[in-house]
N, C-alpha and C positions, 0 to 999 in steps of 0.2 A: 267368512273367507282363511282358509288355511292360509300361512306364508310359512315359508322352508326357505333355509339360510344356502342359496348357489356359492359355488366358490372361480371366481372369474380369475382366470388366469390368462396372459397374454406373452409367453412367453416367446421371442424369436418372432414376434410379430403373429402367433398363429393362435386365437383367441381359442378359450371355452369355456364354457360353466359346467360343473360338476355338483348333483345337488349328492350329499354325502349321506343325509337320510332317506335315499329313493336310489335305490343300487342299480343302475345300466342307465339311471336317468342324465342326460348332457345334450346340449349343444355347442355351437361351432361356427365359427366363419368371424366378422366384425364383434366389435364388443355389446352391440344393440342386439346384430340379429343371434349371438351365442347364448341372449338373455331369453330373448323372445322364443329361440327352439329350446330353450332349457325348461321355458314355461307350459309348451306347449308337452314337451316331453312328458313333464308333470304330471300335466291334466289326464294325458294319457294313460299313464302309468298308474296314476291313481284311478281310475275309470276300468283299468283291466282289473285291480285288487277289488274293488265295491262290485263287479259283474262276475266275479268266483269266489265271492262271502270271504273274502281275508282281509285280515285287520289294515289298517291305514296306519301307518308310526306318526307317532309323535313328532312335530318339527323341535330341531335342536337350537339352544340360542347359540349365536357368534360367540358368547362366552365359551359355553360348553366348547363350539368346536375349537375357539382358539387355547382351552385348554387341555383337548386330545392331542394337539397338535396337528390338525386334518387341514388347517389354514396353514399356507408357508408363505410367512409375512416376509422373512427377508428375502424369498424368492419372486416377494411384488404381487403374492395372489389377495384378492381383496373380495370381502364376501357383499354380494347381494343379493337382493328378496326377490325369490322364486313366486308367485302367488297361484293359488289355486282358488278360482272362485270367490 
């Protein structure tokens, strides 16, 4: 099972999850729905890459994303796990 780090953001009660390792992969609505949507989007994103014989990116760690500034801690973003099988 591959686990990617998703970033949960609830600014102004508008929830979303983005997955930095999978560009364009995100989900939204409530926190739970955002995580579920991002998990589904990640599955579809990876399956499309496999079908095209393209490489699948290695997952970044939370520490990698914190170091890179991808997670806005003062902005109250949180890391969540987005699983692919």
